[in-house]
C-alpha positions, 0 to 999 in steps of 0.5 A: 662598848662595855655592854658588848664586852659584858654581852660576850662574857654573859654569852660565854657564861650562859654557854658554859652553864648550859653545857654544864647542866646538859652534861649533868643530865646526860650523865644521869641518863648514862648512869641509868643506862649502864646500870640497866645494861649491867642487869641485862648483859652483865659487867663490861669494862666500859661501864666504870669508864662511863661512871667516872665520866658521869661523876666528873660531869655531875661533881662541878654542879655539886661543888659549884661554889667550892672549886675554881672556874678552871677546875670546873672547866677541866672536870667537865672537859674530862667527863665528856672525854671519858664518856666519848671514849666509853661511847666509842667502845660501846657503840663503835663510832656511832653518833653518841661517841661523835657528839661527846667528842665534838661537844667536849672540844667545843666546851674546851674551846670556850675555856682554854687557849686554842693551842692548849685545846688542840694539844688536848684533842691530839692527846685524846685522839692518841689515847682513843686510837691506842685504846681501840687498837688494844681492844681490837687485839684482845677480843676476849675483853668484856666489851659489848658486842657492838664494839667488838664488831666495830673494832674488827674493822680498823680501816673504818675506825682509824679513818673515822677517828681521824675525821672526828679529830679534824672536825673537833679542831675545826670547831675549836678554831671557829669557836676561838676565832669568834671569841677573839673577834668579839674580844677585839671588837669590844676592846677597840670599842672601849678604847674609842669610848675613852678617847672620845670622852677624853676629847671632850676635855679639850672642847674649849682648851688649846690642847689637841687630841694628839696630847691625849694620844701622846700622854697615853703612849708615854704612859705605856713606855714608862709603866712598862719599864717601871714594872720591869725594874720595880716589881715589888712596888708595882702592885697590880699595875696594868700597863694597858689600863693605865695608858687607856685611863690616862686619856681622861686625866684632864676630863675635869677641864670641861668645867673650866671656862674657856676664857681661863683655859685660853687666857694668853697672859698670867692667871690671877689667884682666882683663875688659878684656883679655878684651874686647880678644880679640874682635878676634883671635877674630873674625879667627880665626873668619872664617879658619876659615870660609874654610878649611873652606868651599873652595867659598865665595867669599872676597872679602867674608869676607877684608874682614870678617876685616880689619875684625874684626881692625883696627876697634879700631886707632887712628890714633896707634897706641894701639889694639889688638890690634896697636898699628897706626898711620896708614896701616898700619891697613887702610882698611876698619878706619879707615872702620869705626872711625868708624862703630862709635864713633859708633853705640856713643856713640849707643846705651845700654850697661850701663855708659853712657847713650845720648848725643845726636847733638851729644854724640857729635860733641863726644866724637869731636872730643875723640878725633880721635887715634883716627881717620884725619883724612881719614875723620873730615873726611868724617864731620864733613861728613856727620854729619847723614846718620849721624843720619838713619840712627840715627833711621831704624834704631832699636832 
């Protein structure tokens, strides 16, 4: 799962690095070649185009730690575009121009969205056609003889240019689909991992996998609205990360004896203390997963750890394990608290019956000291969506 995601990122990074190095080496060859031709044939207008393209190809390697990844990507794409244009002018449609054009498109596909790359190809094709047409009309311009001969046959260069543009779009499409498929598979596998680990927390509890799925769905509803209404308080809240991480909120229950979790009667003080330990136990377990899996992406795991530790903290400080209050409780914990309490009230437990939606709302209104007022206000307004989720993902 996460290894798949890492592997894909590493593959793309290696592909970009390989093209970057190859670009710089080819740029050196282009510079040497044009300088040799300059000495033999004199100056041609094509040479500055090739030199600018070569400079843009070498520059990202020189400034590798001083410019952004996107800036480096665009610089390399532009360098290949200029060199393809120069190759067309120098040699006609020949293999050099075709290779430059297609590699530029492939590189762009690795780094930019499909639509943007298609637009770039269209712009490049238009400039190429306009440039070649211009040179074909003014044969006295300092263009090498090979190019002049080629430009005098517009029926060939127009068709060939369009064919290469179509080939470039095809390459971009295949590269983009491959990229998206890898990302989709990695994402789905990651979600399955979280769901599978979350189910372990129910191994000897009376809750079911539906509880985890519902809490995750509630989180998506309430976090989406919170982000819209309180952007100033949302920080770096990622709705999907929260929804996935919330599936591990009770992972610490693995450490609680089944006799306590499934006890039908009232818990004694010792048993209550054991139940409360599932928050710290869950956070510790996720910490061990992070520490013992150095190659694993940790963003969602850190959110899951935060949720596991804080989803029983109350707004007024009466919760556990650390008695946090107000905004000292992480936002992820405040959001999951409302979702978890609602689903717990709606679900049947050994020590209580299942309450109706209306009953659950009424009980929660009497316990508002537990909830962030902003989060609870959203819950009250969106509570029918919660009811729909509960009915739609039943046990």
